[in-house]
C-alpha positions as CSV (number, residue, x, y, z in Angstrom):
1,M,146.3,84.4,94.9
2,F,144.6,84.0,91.5
3,P,144.6,80.4,90.1
4,Y,146.2,79.8,86.7
5,L,143.6,78.3,84.4
6,P,144.6,76.3,81.3
7,I,143.4,77.6,78.0
8,K,140.6,75.5,76.6
9,Q,141.1,73.9,73.3
10,S,138.0,75.5,72.0
11,D,139.4,78.9,72.9
12,R,142.6,78.2,71.0
13,E,140.7,77.3,67.8
14,E,138.1,80.0,68.1
15,G,140.2,82.7,66.3
16,S,142.2,82.1,63.1
17,K,145.9,82.7,62.8
18,D,145.2,85.8,60.7
19,E,143.1,87.2,63.5
20,L,145.8,86.6,66.1
21,Y,148.4,88.6,64.1
22,S,146.0,91.2,62.7
23,D,146.2,94.9,63.6
24,R,142.4,95.1,63.5
25,P,140.6,94.1,66.7
26,S,138.1,91.3,66.4
27,Q,134.5,91.8,67.1
28,E,134.9,90.2,70.5
29,T,137.8,92.5,71.4
30,T,135.7,95.5,70.3
31,R,132.9,94.4,72.6
32,A,135.3,94.1,75.5
33,F,136.2,97.8,75.1
34,D,132.7,99.0,74.6
35,S,132.1,102.0,76.9
36,N,128.8,100.5,78.0
37,L,130.6,97.5,79.5
38,P,132.8,97.6,82.6
39,F,136.5,97.4,81.5
40,V,137.4,95.3,84.5
41,S,135.5,94.1,87.6
42,W,135.7,96.0,90.9
43,G,137.4,93.1,92.5
44,R,140.2,93.2,89.9
45,R,140.4,97.0,90.2
46,Y,140.9,96.6,94.0
47,W,143.9,94.2,93.5
48,L,145.3,96.4,90.7
49,F,145.3,99.5,92.9
50,L,146.7,97.6,95.8
51,S,149.6,96.1,93.8
52,H,150.4,99.6,92.4
53,G,150.4,100.9,96.0
54,V,152.8,98.2,97.2
55,L,155.1,99.0,94.3
56,L,155.0,102.7,95.1
57,I,156.0,101.9,98.8
58,V,158.8,99.6,97.7
59,C,160.2,102.4,95.3
60,I,160.0,105.0,98.1
61,A,161.8,102.6,100.5
62,L,164.5,101.9,97.9
63,V,165.1,105.7,97.4
64,L,165.3,106.2,101.1
65,R,167.8,103.4,101.4
66,S,170.0,104.8,98.7
67,I,170.0,108.2,100.5
68,Q,171.1,106.4,103.7
69,D,173.8,104.4,102.0
70,S,175.2,107.5,100.3
71,R,176.0,108.9,103.8
72,R,178.2,105.9,104.6
73,P,181.8,105.5,103.6
74,P,182.2,104.4,100.0
75,A,181.6,100.7,99.5
76,L,184.5,98.7,98.3
77,P,184.1,97.1,94.9
78,F,184.6,93.7,96.4
79,C,182.1,94.2,99.2
80,K,178.4,93.5,99.2
81,S,176.1,96.5,99.7
82,T,174.4,94.7,102.6
83,F,177.5,95.1,104.8
84,R,176.3,96.3,108.3
85,Y,178.2,98.7,110.4
86,F,178.7,97.6,114.0
87,P,177.5,100.4,116.5
88,A,181.0,101.4,117.8
89,P,181.6,105.0,119.0
90,A,184.8,105.2,116.8
91,N,182.8,104.7,113.6
92,V,182.5,108.4,113.4
93,A,186.2,108.5,112.7
94,V,186.1,105.9,109.9
95,E,187.1,107.5,106.6
96,Y,188.2,105.6,103.4
97,Y,191.0,106.8,101.2
98,K,189.7,107.6,97.7
99,E,192.7,106.0,96.0
100,F,193.6,102.4,96.2
101,N,196.6,101.6,98.4
102,V,199.2,98.9,97.5
103,T,200.0,96.6,100.4
104,K,203.8,96.4,100.1
105,G,204.4,92.7,100.6
106,S,207.9,92.2,99.0
107,F,210.3,90.3,101.2
108,N,212.8,93.1,101.0
109,H,210.4,95.9,101.6
110,S,211.8,98.4,104.2
111,S,209.6,99.8,106.9
112,I,209.8,101.6,110.3
113,Y,208.0,98.6,111.7
114,R,210.5,95.9,110.6
115,G,214.2,95.4,111.1
116,D,216.7,95.0,113.9
117,P,215.4,95.7,117.4
118,G,216.1,98.9,119.1
119,P,214.4,102.1,120.6
120,E,213.4,103.6,117.3
121,I,211.4,100.6,116.1
122,D,210.0,100.1,119.6
123,D,208.7,103.7,119.6
124,A,207.0,103.2,116.2
125,W,205.1,100.0,117.4
126,E,204.2,101.6,120.7
127,R,202.6,104.6,119.0
128,I,200.1,102.5,117.1
129,S,199.4,99.9,119.9
130,T,199.9,100.2,123.6
131,G,200.7,103.9,123.3
132,V,197.2,104.8,122.2
133,K,195.1,106.1,125.1
134,L,192.2,104.2,126.7
135,T,188.9,105.9,126.3
136,R,185.5,106.1,127.8
137,I,182.1,104.9,126.6
138,T,178.6,105.6,128.0
139,R,176.3,102.9,129.3
140,D,174.1,103.3,126.2
141,E,177.1,102.8,123.9
142,L,178.1,99.7,126.0
143,L,174.6,98.1,125.6
144,R,174.3,99.0,121.9
145,M,177.6,97.1,121.4
146,G,176.0,94.0,122.8
147,K,177.9,94.2,126.1
148,E,176.4,93.8,129.6
149,D,176.6,96.3,132.4
150,R,177.9,93.9,135.0
151,P,179.1,94.7,138.6
152,S,182.6,93.7,137.4
153,T,182.7,96.1,134.4
154,V,185.5,98.6,134.9
155,K,184.4,102.2,135.2
156,W,186.4,105.4,135.4
157,R,186.4,107.4,138.6
158,P,184.1,110.4,138.7
159,K,187.2,112.7,138.9
160,D,188.4,111.1,135.7
161,G,185.1,111.9,133.9
162,G,183.2,108.7,134.6
163,G,182.0,106.2,132.0
164,Y,183.2,102.8,131.1
165,M,186.8,102.0,130.2
166,A,187.3,101.0,126.6
167,A,190.1,100.5,124.0
168,L,190.2,100.2,120.2
169,E,190.4,96.6,119.1
170,V,193.0,97.5,116.4
171,T,195.4,98.6,119.1
172,H,195.2,95.1,120.8
173,Q,195.7,93.4,117.4
174,L,198.8,95.5,116.7
175,H,200.0,94.7,120.2
176,C,199.7,91.1,119.4
177,L,201.8,91.5,116.2
178,N,204.4,93.4,118.2
179,M,204.6,90.5,120.6
180,F,205.5,88.2,117.8
181,R,208.1,90.6,116.5
182,K,209.7,90.7,119.9
183,Y,209.6,87.0,120.3
184,I,211.6,86.4,117.1
185,H,214.2,88.8,118.6
186,L,214.1,87.1,122.0
187,D,217.8,87.4,122.4
188,Y,217.3,91.2,122.6
189,Y,213.9,91.5,124.2
190,G,214.6,88.7,126.7
191,Q,216.5,91.5,128.5
192,A,215.1,94.7,127.1
193,D,211.4,94.0,127.7
194,E,209.9,93.5,131.1
195,F,207.3,91.0,130.1
196,F,209.7,88.6,128.3
197,R,212.4,89.2,131.1
198,T,210.1,88.4,134.1
199,S,207.5,86.0,132.7
200,K,207.7,82.2,132.7
201,E,208.0,80.5,129.3
202,K,204.5,79.0,129.8
203,T,203.0,82.4,130.3
204,I,204.8,83.8,127.2
205,L,203.6,81.0,125.0
206,N,200.1,81.2,126.4
207,H,200.0,84.9,125.5
208,L,201.3,84.2,122.0
209,E,198.7,81.4,121.5
210,H,196.0,83.9,122.5
211,C,197.3,86.4,119.9
212,I,197.5,83.7,117.2
213,D,193.9,82.7,117.6
214,N,192.6,86.2,118.1
215,L,194.2,87.3,114.9
216,R,193.0,84.2,113.1
217,Q,189.4,84.9,114.1
218,Y,189.7,88.5,112.9
219,L,191.3,87.6,109.5
220,M,188.6,84.9,108.9
221,C,185.8,87.3,109.9
222,N,187.2,90.0,107.6
223,A,188.3,87.6,104.8
224,D,190.4,89.6,102.3
225,T,189.3,88.9,98.7
226,A,192.2,90.8,97.1
227,M,194.0,88.5,94.5
228,I,197.6,87.6,94.7
229,T,199.1,87.1,91.2
230,F,202.2,85.2,90.2
231,E,205.3,85.9,88.2
232,W,208.2,84.0,86.6
233,V,211.4,85.3,88.3
234,R,215.0,84.7,87.2
235,G,216.7,82.2,89.5
236,F,213.4,80.6,90.8
237,S,212.3,77.3,89.3
238,V,208.6,77.8,90.4
239,E,206.1,80.6,90.1
240,Y,206.8,83.6,92.4
241,P,203.8,85.2,94.3
242,D,203.4,89.0,94.0
243,F,202.2,90.0,97.5
244,N,201.8,93.7,96.4
245,T,198.0,93.7,96.4
246,R,195.7,96.7,96.1
247,H,193.1,97.6,98.8
248,Q,190.9,100.6,99.7
249,C,192.1,101.4,103.2
250,R,190.7,103.2,106.1
251,N,192.5,106.3,107.3
252,F,194.3,104.7,110.3
253,E,195.8,107.9,111.6
254,K,192.4,109.5,111.8
255,I,191.1,106.6,113.9
256,I,193.9,106.7,116.5
257,T,193.7,110.5,116.5
258,W,190.0,110.2,117.4
259,Q,190.9,107.7,120.2
260,N,193.6,109.9,121.7
261,D,191.4,113.0,121.5
262,H,188.7,111.0,123.4
263,G,191.3,109.4,125.7
264,V,191.4,109.5,129.5
265,D,194.6,110.8,131.0
266,V,195.6,108.8,134.1
267,P,198.9,109.5,135.8
268,E,201.4,106.7,135.3
269,D,201.9,106.4,139.1
270,E,198.2,105.8,139.7
271,N,196.3,102.5,139.2
272,V,192.7,102.2,138.0
273,E,190.6,101.8,141.1
274,R,187.7,99.5,141.8
275,L,184.7,101.7,142.6
276,E,182.4,101.0,145.5
277,G,180.0,98.2,144.8
278,Q,182.1,96.6,142.0
279,I,183.0,92.9,142.4
280,D,185.4,90.6,140.7
281,M,184.3,88.0,138.1
282,P,185.0,84.5,139.2
283,Y,186.9,83.8,135.9
284,P,188.2,85.9,133.0
285,P,185.7,86.6,130.1
């Protein structure tokens, strides 16, 4: 590091104001550019070349980084470019819609996922949650996700193709939401759903508490920065929130299609077997 030296008072007064602003070089400046004199010392040349080399390397690195980023899904305008993609196998199916989607948040919005309980709405929820197939991952994929290959980790049988059992996190999250939907219609699902019909109240509430905290962690981890605006609405004395916000969404159908295409088909009358050498964990993870 080169020290910063203060300008001597004598140096400041050596040249006149006219000389400082003149287009003509002074005699001392002319001597500095004399061909018979070295322009700059070899030590300074070394540092000059080194700094230029470092800048060149940085520029090349930035170009390579931009090429790598261009191969990723388009960054959202409200996301930082330093967002890191978790090494999950289903990432190959991630595709963002080019157009912004409006989250339909009106209280009277109709949807196949809301309304009175019945077979039709149950089928819609099952298709996007528990109806999505389980899949398999390799040991390398397991380790790259930060998981451990433990004696208790469930594996598929060789006749089922081997590998480790896995499921998409989003299907579990949607299953949790479906549990809440069923709970607010307990008068119906207390008879129509086996879990609510046969489970003790403590078990049901413990399951729902698990879902609440699981979804809380996800929402806080993926904090949504979309803005809710407000309107004055006839008949309301206070400002009314407009929950119809805009987002750039992933193609959900493409993701669950990938999962089903890579799913493992196990007959309904067969249970997943413990393979030889596998042991039980002493407590749940």
